[in-house]
C-alpha positions as CSV (number, residue, x, y, z in Angstrom):
1,M,-114.8,-34.4,-75.6
2,D,-113.0,-32.1,-73.1
3,V,-114.7,-28.8,-73.4
4,L,-111.7,-27.0,-72.0
5,S,-109.9,-27.9,-75.2
6,F,-112.0,-25.3,-77.0
7,F,-110.1,-22.5,-75.3
8,P,-106.5,-21.3,-75.8
9,A,-104.0,-23.4,-73.8
10,G,-103.5,-22.1,-70.3
11,A,-106.6,-19.9,-70.2
12,L,-108.4,-19.7,-66.8
13,I,-112.1,-20.7,-67.3
14,T,-115.2,-20.1,-65.2
15,A,-118.2,-22.4,-65.3
16,L,-121.8,-21.2,-64.8
17,P,-123.6,-22.0,-62.7
18,G,-120.7,-24.2,-61.5
19,W,-118.3,-27.0,-62.4
20,K,-120.7,-29.8,-61.2
21,S,-123.2,-29.2,-64.1
22,P,-121.8,-26.4,-66.3
23,R,-124.2,-24.7,-68.7
24,M,-121.8,-22.1,-69.9
25,L,-118.0,-21.7,-69.8
26,I,-116.4,-18.2,-69.8
27,G,-112.8,-17.5,-70.8
28,P,-110.5,-14.8,-69.6
29,G,-111.2,-11.1,-70.3
30,K,-112.0,-7.7,-68.8
31,P,-115.0,-7.6,-66.4
32,S,-117.1,-5.7,-68.9
33,W,-116.3,-8.3,-71.6
34,R,-117.3,-11.2,-69.3
35,W,-120.5,-9.4,-68.3
36,R,-121.3,-9.1,-72.0
37,W,-120.4,-12.7,-72.9
38,T,-122.7,-14.1,-70.1
39,R,-125.8,-12.2,-71.4
40,A,-126.8,-15.5,-73.2
41,Y,-127.0,-17.4,-70.0
42,P,-130.7,-18.6,-69.8
43,A,-133.3,-17.3,-67.3
44,S,-137.0,-16.9,-67.8
45,R,-138.6,-16.9,-64.4
46,L,-138.0,-14.1,-61.9
47,A,-135.9,-16.1,-59.5
48,G,-133.7,-17.3,-62.4
49,R,-133.2,-13.8,-63.7
50,M,-132.1,-12.6,-60.3
51,R,-129.7,-15.5,-59.9
52,K,-128.4,-14.7,-63.4
53,V,-127.5,-11.2,-62.5
54,L,-125.6,-12.4,-59.4
55,L,-123.7,-15.1,-61.4
56,R,-122.8,-12.6,-64.2
57,G,-121.4,-10.2,-61.7
58,L,-119.3,-12.8,-59.8
59,C,-118.0,-14.2,-63.1
60,G,-117.0,-10.7,-64.4
61,L,-114.9,-10.1,-61.2
62,H,-113.3,-13.6,-61.4
63,L,-114.9,-14.5,-58.0
64,L,-116.1,-18.0,-59.1
65,P,-113.9,-21.2,-59.2
66,E,-111.7,-21.4,-62.2
67,R,-109.9,-24.2,-64.1
68,K,-107.0,-24.0,-66.6
69,A,-107.5,-25.0,-70.2
70,D,-105.7,-28.1,-71.5
71,A,-102.2,-27.7,-72.9
72,E,-103.5,-29.0,-76.2
73,G,-106.3,-26.4,-76.3
74,D,-107.7,-24.3,-79.1
75,F,-108.6,-27.3,-81.3
76,A,-110.9,-25.3,-83.6
77,Q,-108.3,-22.7,-84.7
78,E,-107.3,-24.4,-87.9
79,F,-111.0,-24.8,-89.0
80,L,-111.7,-21.1,-88.2
81,E,-108.6,-19.9,-90.1
82,E,-109.7,-21.9,-93.2
83,H,-112.9,-19.8,-93.1
84,G,-111.1,-16.5,-92.6
85,V,-111.9,-16.1,-88.9
86,N,-108.9,-15.3,-86.7
87,N,-110.8,-14.6,-83.4
88,R,-110.5,-16.7,-80.3
89,V,-113.0,-18.6,-78.3
90,C,-114.3,-16.5,-75.4
91,A,-117.2,-18.6,-74.1
92,V,-118.8,-22.0,-74.7
93,W,-122.5,-22.8,-74.3
94,V,-122.7,-26.5,-73.1
95,G,-125.7,-28.4,-74.6
96,V,-127.8,-30.8,-72.6
97,P,-125.9,-34.1,-72.4
98,G,-127.5,-36.9,-74.3
99,A,-128.1,-38.2,-77.8
100,S,-127.9,-34.8,-79.5
101,Q,-125.5,-32.8,-77.4
102,K,-123.7,-29.9,-79.0
103,W,-121.5,-27.1,-77.9
104,T,-121.7,-23.5,-79.1
105,L,-118.4,-21.6,-79.1
106,F,-118.5,-17.8,-78.9
107,L,-115.7,-16.1,-80.8
108,A,-114.6,-12.6,-79.9
109,D,-112.3,-10.0,-81.5
110,E,-109.5,-8.0,-79.7
111,N,-112.1,-5.7,-78.2
112,G,-114.1,-8.5,-76.6
113,Q,-116.9,-8.1,-79.2
114,V,-118.5,-11.5,-80.2
115,T,-118.3,-11.8,-84.0
116,H,-119.1,-15.5,-84.7
117,Y,-120.6,-18.6,-83.2
118,L,-119.2,-22.1,-83.9
119,K,-121.6,-25.0,-83.2
120,V,-119.8,-28.3,-82.7
121,G,-121.4,-31.8,-82.6
122,Q,-119.6,-35.1,-82.0
123,V,-122.4,-37.7,-81.7
124,P,-124.2,-38.8,-84.9
125,L,-127.5,-37.1,-84.2
126,A,-125.9,-33.8,-83.3
127,Q,-123.8,-33.9,-86.6
128,Y,-126.9,-34.6,-88.6
129,R,-128.8,-31.7,-87.0
130,L,-125.9,-29.3,-87.6
131,E,-125.8,-30.2,-91.3
132,K,-129.6,-29.8,-91.4
133,E,-129.4,-26.4,-89.8
134,F,-126.7,-25.3,-92.3
135,K,-129.0,-26.2,-95.2
136,M,-132.0,-24.6,-93.6
137,L,-130.2,-21.3,-93.0
138,K,-129.1,-21.3,-96.6
139,A,-132.7,-21.8,-97.8
140,L,-134.4,-19.2,-95.6
141,P,-135.4,-15.7,-96.7
142,E,-132.9,-13.1,-95.8
143,G,-133.2,-11.6,-92.4
144,I,-134.9,-14.5,-90.7
145,G,-132.0,-16.3,-89.1
146,P,-128.2,-15.8,-88.6
147,R,-125.9,-16.0,-91.7
148,A,-124.3,-19.4,-92.1
149,L,-120.7,-19.1,-93.2
150,G,-119.4,-22.6,-93.3
151,F,-119.9,-26.3,-92.4
152,G,-117.2,-29.0,-92.1
153,Q,-115.2,-31.5,-90.1
154,I,-113.0,-30.9,-87.1
155,G,-111.4,-34.2,-86.1
156,N,-114.3,-36.6,-85.2
157,A,-116.8,-33.7,-84.8
158,K,-118.7,-31.5,-87.3
159,A,-119.0,-27.8,-87.0
160,L,-121.3,-25.0,-88.2
161,L,-119.9,-21.5,-88.4
162,L,-122.4,-18.6,-88.0
163,E,-122.2,-14.8,-88.0
164,A,-123.0,-13.5,-84.6
165,V,-126.4,-11.9,-84.0
166,H,-126.5,-9.2,-81.2
167,G,-129.8,-8.8,-79.4
168,Q,-131.9,-9.7,-76.4
169,P,-133.9,-12.9,-76.1
170,L,-137.6,-12.2,-76.1
171,Q,-139.2,-12.1,-72.7
172,A,-141.5,-15.1,-72.2
173,S,-145.1,-14.1,-71.8
174,A,-148.5,-15.8,-72.0
175,G,-149.3,-13.8,-75.1
176,C,-147.6,-13.9,-78.5
177,P,-146.3,-10.5,-79.6
178,D,-147.5,-9.2,-83.0
179,S,-143.9,-9.0,-84.1
180,V,-143.6,-12.8,-83.6
181,T,-146.8,-13.6,-85.5
182,G,-145.6,-11.2,-88.2
183,L,-142.3,-13.0,-88.4
184,A,-144.0,-16.4,-88.8
185,S,-146.1,-15.0,-91.7
186,R,-142.9,-14.4,-93.6
187,L,-142.2,-18.1,-93.5
188,V,-145.3,-19.0,-95.5
189,R,-144.6,-20.1,-99.1
190,Q,-146.9,-19.9,-102.1
191,E,-148.0,-23.5,-102.6
192,S,-150.7,-25.3,-100.6
193,C,-152.0,-28.9,-100.6
194,P,-154.6,-31.2,-99.0
195,F,-153.9,-32.3,-95.5
196,V,-153.3,-36.0,-96.4
197,D,-150.8,-35.0,-99.1
198,H,-149.0,-32.3,-97.1
199,P,-145.3,-33.1,-97.0
200,W,-145.0,-32.3,-93.3
201,V,-148.0,-34.4,-92.4
202,R,-146.7,-37.3,-94.4
203,W,-143.3,-36.9,-92.6
204,L,-145.0,-36.9,-89.1
205,Q,-147.1,-39.9,-89.9
206,E,-144.0,-41.8,-90.6
207,K,-142.9,-41.0,-87.0
208,I,-146.3,-41.2,-85.2
209,R,-149.6,-42.6,-86.3
210,L,-152.0,-39.7,-85.9
211,P,-155.4,-40.5,-84.3
212,S,-158.5,-39.8,-86.3
213,E,-159.6,-37.0,-83.9
214,T,-156.5,-35.1,-84.9
215,A,-156.4,-35.7,-88.6
216,A,-160.1,-35.7,-89.6
217,P,-161.0,-32.1,-88.8
218,L,-158.1,-30.9,-91.0
219,T,-159.0,-32.7,-94.1
220,S,-161.7,-30.4,-95.5
221,R,-159.3,-27.7,-96.8
222,S,-155.9,-27.3,-98.3
223,W,-153.0,-26.0,-96.1
224,P,-150.1,-23.8,-97.1
225,V,-146.5,-25.1,-97.1
226,N,-144.1,-23.0,-95.1
227,F,-140.6,-22.9,-93.6
228,F,-140.7,-24.7,-90.2
229,H,-138.5,-24.0,-87.2
230,G,-139.5,-26.9,-85.0
231,D,-138.3,-25.4,-81.7
232,F,-140.0,-22.0,-81.9
233,A,-139.8,-20.4,-78.4
234,P,-138.9,-16.9,-77.0
235,W,-135.5,-18.1,-75.9
236,N,-134.7,-18.9,-79.5
237,I,-135.7,-15.5,-80.8
238,L,-133.5,-12.3,-80.5
239,R,-134.8,-8.7,-80.7
240,L,-132.1,-6.7,-82.4
241,P,-131.4,-3.0,-81.4
242,G,-133.5,-1.7,-84.3
243,G,-136.5,-3.8,-83.2
244,S,-136.3,-6.6,-85.9
245,L,-136.2,-10.2,-84.9
246,R,-133.8,-13.1,-85.7
247,V,-134.6,-16.7,-85.0
248,L,-131.8,-19.0,-83.8
249,D,-131.2,-22.8,-83.7
250,W,-132.8,-24.2,-86.8
251,E,-131.6,-27.8,-86.2
252,Y,-135.2,-29.1,-86.3
253,G,-136.1,-27.0,-89.3
254,M,-137.8,-28.1,-92.5
255,E,-138.4,-26.4,-95.8
256,E,-141.9,-28.0,-96.1
257,G,-143.6,-27.3,-92.8
258,F,-147.2,-27.0,-91.7
259,P,-148.9,-23.7,-90.8
260,F,-149.5,-22.5,-87.2
261,I,-147.5,-25.4,-85.6
262,D,-144.5,-23.2,-84.8
263,L,-146.8,-20.5,-83.1
264,I,-148.8,-23.1,-81.2
265,Y,-145.6,-24.8,-80.1
266,Y,-144.3,-21.4,-78.9
267,Q,-147.4,-20.9,-76.8
268,L,-147.3,-24.4,-75.3
269,Q,-143.6,-24.2,-74.4
270,V,-144.1,-20.9,-72.5
271,R,-147.1,-22.4,-70.6
272,A,-145.3,-25.7,-69.8
273,L,-141.9,-24.4,-68.8
274,V,-142.4,-20.8,-67.6
275,Y,-145.9,-20.6,-66.2
276,R,-146.2,-24.3,-65.2
277,R,-149.8,-24.6,-66.5
278,G,-151.4,-27.9,-66.4
279,P,-152.2,-29.5,-69.9
280,A,-155.9,-28.8,-69.7
281,E,-155.5,-25.2,-68.8
282,A,-152.8,-24.7,-71.4
283,F,-154.9,-26.3,-74.1
284,R,-157.8,-24.0,-73.2
285,E,-155.7,-20.8,-73.3
286,V,-153.9,-21.7,-76.5
287,H,-157.3,-22.6,-78.1
288,M,-158.7,-19.1,-77.2
289,W,-155.5,-17.4,-78.5
290,L,-155.6,-19.3,-81.8
291,K,-159.2,-18.6,-82.5
292,S,-158.6,-14.9,-81.8
293,C,-155.6,-14.8,-84.2
294,V,-157.2,-16.9,-87.0
295,P,-161.0,-16.2,-86.8
296,D,-161.8,-18.3,-89.9
297,L,-160.6,-21.5,-88.2
298,K,-163.4,-23.8,-87.2
299,E,-163.5,-24.9,-83.5
300,D,-162.6,-28.5,-84.3
301,E,-159.8,-27.3,-86.7
302,A,-158.2,-25.2,-83.9
303,R,-158.4,-28.1,-81.4
304,A,-156.9,-30.5,-84.0
305,L,-154.0,-28.1,-84.7
306,I,-153.1,-27.9,-81.0
307,R,-153.2,-31.7,-80.8
308,L,-151.0,-31.9,-83.9
309,A,-148.4,-29.6,-82.3
310,G,-148.6,-31.9,-79.2
311,W,-147.9,-35.0,-81.3
312,Y,-145.0,-33.2,-82.9
313,G,-143.6,-32.3,-79.5
314,V,-143.9,-36.0,-78.4
315,W,-141.9,-37.1,-81.4
316,Q,-139.3,-34.4,-80.7
317,R,-138.9,-35.4,-77.1
318,R,-138.4,-39.1,-78.1
319,E,-135.9,-38.1,-80.8
320,D,-133.9,-36.3,-78.2
321,G,-133.7,-39.5,-76.1
322,Y,-135.9,-38.6,-73.2
323,D,-137.7,-41.3,-71.1
324,E,-141.4,-41.8,-71.6
325,R,-141.9,-40.7,-67.9
326,D,-140.2,-37.4,-68.5
327,F,-142.3,-34.4,-67.3
328,L,-142.5,-32.6,-70.6
329,M,-143.1,-35.8,-72.5
330,N,-146.1,-36.6,-70.4
331,W,-147.3,-33.0,-70.6
332,R,-147.2,-33.1,-74.4
333,K,-148.9,-36.5,-74.5
334,Q,-151.8,-35.0,-72.6
335,I,-152.0,-32.1,-75.0
336,A,-151.9,-34.5,-78.0
337,G,-154.4,-36.9,-76.6
338,W,-157.1,-34.5,-75.5
339,K,-160.4,-36.0,-76.8
340,G,-162.9,-33.4,-75.5
341,D,-165.5,-32.1,-78.0
342,T,-164.8,-28.6,-76.6
343,A,-161.6,-27.0,-75.5
344,P,-161.0,-28.2,-71.9
């Protein structure tokens, strides 16, 4: 799919960081508008944040190379009008190429204010995940995620229309803010069940055979069933101006998830991708954090939960089509396969 076709015909488009491997495409607009639209460009480490400021400034002033949108552009307009949205595409977030690639279109009004997002998927796995995200957002308690407004077909692609959420992504840190753990507590549902009968565990065992050192320590008690995000990380959480949080990107979500896995995944992602911790050091730090947050967990239960999150991460990486030699795949395998009697 030609991503330039998302924009109005004839529009001059800028690519960030560049046209060789674009992560974000920005349409025409006032410098202040383009600065606002590029706020979503990702950057967690200090060098990346400094580069982000430079790129946003150059983009706002139209000082980066531009290309003209296709004469047959604006392909989503009919779908948007069917859902009562008359605003135009101002920016496009380009998903990672591969088996689940998607594009997120930012829609702005006449004042340059982003009002909606339109997530578009063409390949089968992307279409499946968008439909899954739509159902999850409809099932979640109010105030957890963005409001889903519609789902449907656009040519050979499927699209999910969302109400825009305005806020700042959480700053990645080695700790987990109380507001995040509080948000996770709102996802716990009333019912609980034994480990072997837990719907999320049964689902994961269909994907990966869990070793005994992972499963056995968790079989002595019942575990709550909760809403599960599946890609819980600071860059998928926005802090709104009033201080509340909203969680984005529910494409891996499930209505019958396992407790603590999202929070452990959050901690592991930050340590792997931001702080570049080795698996043993990350395991040790997350173990200490988990025991401090949930004092009634036994030592072996805490270790088993971290391994469980690791196995989930291995499945997720495979599902996304990554090679077994991929850095994050191997990192997660080492987390999942840790066999020490004490936290490493």
